[in-house]
N, C-alpha and C positions, 0 to 999 in steps of 0.2 A: 684270310679264312674266317676270322672271328665274326666278320660282318655277316657271313653266310648262316651263322647260327641264329640270327634274328628271324623270327617267323615272317615268311613272305619274301625273304631275300632271294631265294631260288626262283620264285615266281617273277620277281622283278627282272632278273637276268633272262628268264625264258620268254616272257611276253611283254615286258615293258612296265614302267611305273604305273601308268594310268590303269592298265588292265589288271594290275595287281592290287588296285585300290578302288576299282570302279564302283562296287556296291557300297563300300564305305562312304565314298563321296556322295553318291545318290542318297544314301541314308541321312547323311548330315544335311544335305539340301532339304530333305523332307522335314527333318526336325526343325531346322531354321525356318522353313517356309510355314509350318504350322504356327510357330511362335509369332512370325511376322504378321500372319493374318489376324491374330488376336491383338497384336500391338498396334496395328495400323490405325484402329479407331481411336484409342486413348492418346496416341502420340501424334497422329497426322490428321485425324478427323475423317479418315476413310473407313467407313463402317461396313466392310465386307462381311465380317463375322462379329457378332455381338455376344458377349458372355465369356465363358471359360470352358475348360475341358469337361466340367460336370454337366453343363447345359449351355447351348448356344443356338443362335439363329444365324443362318447364312443367307445373305442378301434379303433379310427380313422375311424369308419364305420357308427355308428348310430348317426344321428343328432337329438338333442332334443332342441326344442324352447319353451320358455315361451309364450303361446298363448296370454296372456294379453299384453306382450311387443309387440308382432307382431300386435295386434289390434291397439295399440298406433301408431305403425309405419305406418299402413295402414291409420289411421285417419290423420296422418301427411303428407300423399301423397307419401310415399315411395313405391317403387316396390320391394317386397322381392324376394330373390332368391328361386329357387325350393326347395333347401335343407331346407331352413327356413320353408317353407310351409309344407314339409313332416314332419319335426321335430315337428311343432305345432300340426299337425294332430295326430301324435303318442301320444303326451302328452294329448291332448284333449280326445282321446278315452280311454286312461288309467284312467284319473281322472273321466271321466263319469262313467266308470264301477265300480270304487271303492268308489265313492262319492266325488264330487269335493273338498270339504273342508278338505279332507284328507291331501291335500297339507299343510293346516294351522297347523294341529296337528302332522303330521308325517314327514314333510320336513322343513318347514319354521324355520330358526334360531331365528327369533324374538319371536317365541312361547316360547322358553326357558326363555327369558327375562321376558315376561308377566306372565309366570307360577311362576317364582320366586317372582315377585311382588305380585301376588295373594296369594301365600303361606305366605309371610312376612306380608301382610296386615291382614290376619287372625290371625297370631301370635301376632301382635301388637294390635289387636282389633279395627282396624280403620273401623268405620261403616259409616261415612258420605261420601256421594258420589254425584258427579254432575250428574244430569239426562241428558242423551244424547239419542236422538231418534235413534233406531237401523237403521232406514232408511237412516241415515246420510251417511253410507258407500256407499249406492247406488248413492247418490248425489255426493259423492267424486269420485266414479267410472266415472260418467258422466263428472265431471269436469276435470279429467285427460285426458279423450278422447278429450274434447273440447280444453284443453290446447295444446294437440298434434296437433290438427287441426289448431289452431291459430298460433303456432310457427313453424310447419313443423318439429318438433323434438319429441323425447320421453323425454320431459323435466321432467316429473314426476320421471323418473328413476334416475335422478341426486340427488333427495332427498328422494326417497322411502326407508324407513328403512330396508325393506327386502333386496333390492339390495345393499344398502350401507354396511350393516353388512356382507353380503356374500362376496362382493368384498373386504371389509376390512380384513376379515379373511384370504383371499387368497393372497392379494397384500399388506397388511399393513393396520392396522385399522384406523389410522389417525383421520379425523373428524368424522368418524362413531361412535366413543366413545360418542360424544355429542348427537347423535341421539339415541343411545342405552339408555343413561342416561335419555333423555327426555321422551322416551316411558316408561321406568321403573318408573320414578317419576309420570308420568301421571296416570298409572295404580295403583300405590301404594297410592297416596295421593288424587287423584281427582275423578277417576271413576273406579270402580271395573270392570275388564275385558273390560276396556274402548277402548283400541286400537283395539284389535282383534274383539271384539264383537260389536263395534259401529262405528268405524271410518275407518278401513283399507280397501281401495278399492280392494286390492288383494283378500281378503276374500270375498268381494262382487262379484267379477268376478267368483270365483270358486263356489260360491253358485248358480250362474246362471247355471254353468256347471252341478251342482248336481240336478237340478230340477227333472229329471226323472231317476236318478242313481239307479241301481238295488240293490246294496249292502247297507243295512240299519241296524241300531240297532233296535231291537224289544223287547218290554216288553212282551215276550211270556208267562211268568208266572205272569202276573200282579195281578191275584187274590190272590197271596201269599204276596203281598206288605204289610208291617207292618207300613207304614207311618213314617219311621225313618228320611226321608228327606236327607239322605246322598248323593243320586244321584243328588239332586238339589245343594247341597253344593259344589260338585266337578265339575259339568257340566259348561263348558265355555259359553254355550248357554242354560241356564236352562229353558227358556220359551218353548223350543221344546219338553220337556219331558211330560208335563201334558196331552196333548191330547191323547197320546198313553197309558199313565199309568192310567189315570182316566176317559177316555172317553167312556168306554164300555156302560154305561147307556145311552149315547147319540148316540150309534151306531157307535162309532169311533173304528177302529181296533187298534191292539197293535203296529203296526210299526211306528217308528218315521219318518215321511215323510218329515219333514221340511228340505229344502236344506241347512239350516244354521247349522244343526248337523255336527260336525267335524269328526264323527266316531272315536273319540279318545279312546273309550272303558272304560273310567273311571267309568261310571255308572255300567258297568258289574263287574269291580273290586270290588267296595265298597259295593255292594249289598249282604247282608248276606243271603238273600233268593233266590239268583240266579234268580231274576226276568228278567234280561236283557240278551240278547245274540245277536250276529250278525246273520242276516238272509237276506231274500230277500223282497223287497217292495211288491211283489205279494202275499205273504202269510199274508194277512191283514184281515182275517175274524174275526168277532166279535163272540167269542165262550163262553164268560163268562162275568159276571158283576163284575165291580170293585167297591170296597168300596169308599165312598166319602172321599176326603181329609179333614182333620179337618179344621174348619174355620180359626183358628189361623195360620195353616201352609200355607193356601192359601194366607192369607194376607202377611205373611212373604215372600213367594215366589214372590208375586206381587211387594212388596216394593223393593226387590233386583233385579228383572228383569229390 
């Protein structure tokens, strides 16, 4: 019975191991695939993609620019080239369509580090956590833009863990190891999902991009929810679930509309009742009433959020 307490255990029994890990597997393939495209050139001389996550050329034709880095450049007074603007527009349109924080869960290499910290934290039973307001990441976003304006440079990118890790993997890890370790220990010992969920300005930027994104996760079969809480246990932004899952009585639709949802798909994986699926934000009609979450579960979720 103890094994059934592990998030997703009931889903494995109900629909098999692969179906209970499908989106996690696809996401890991995506993250590894992005890294592989950048590493093929330096390691094997196959230059499908040249550059890094800040700016790259694909097949020497398609420019892709990190719009957050471009925004810092603009704040610093730089005049970007036309290709940089085109590349940023392409990236912005893509992430707007699929949900901005898809970047965090499907591309960002730091996500691998924080996911390992979260997994190990649960295995070790580390429950104490430092309370950090989720709005801190938006203050951090504003601070990085103010820093760029004050210095005339993209100064944040010199210490941005995402940029440092990606550059380190391509050109040599160097000091990036210290940054990786700091983020890992922060999430492991001090704040659950602390970096990605509360601090990272990159995630804050892409949540703004996702404000009106059409692709969303929806609790389409929320009336079937059995209150197992597995979706909350695996969600990196668990506070986004409750309105869609338990809000029918208040006239709230089943679509997770919060821009902080990373569209990682783990709630879909671990639900033995197949409550969740990917859908569109426009299909948000209230068609059934959802049972109330047990008081104890609400308190537990509130404490952990």
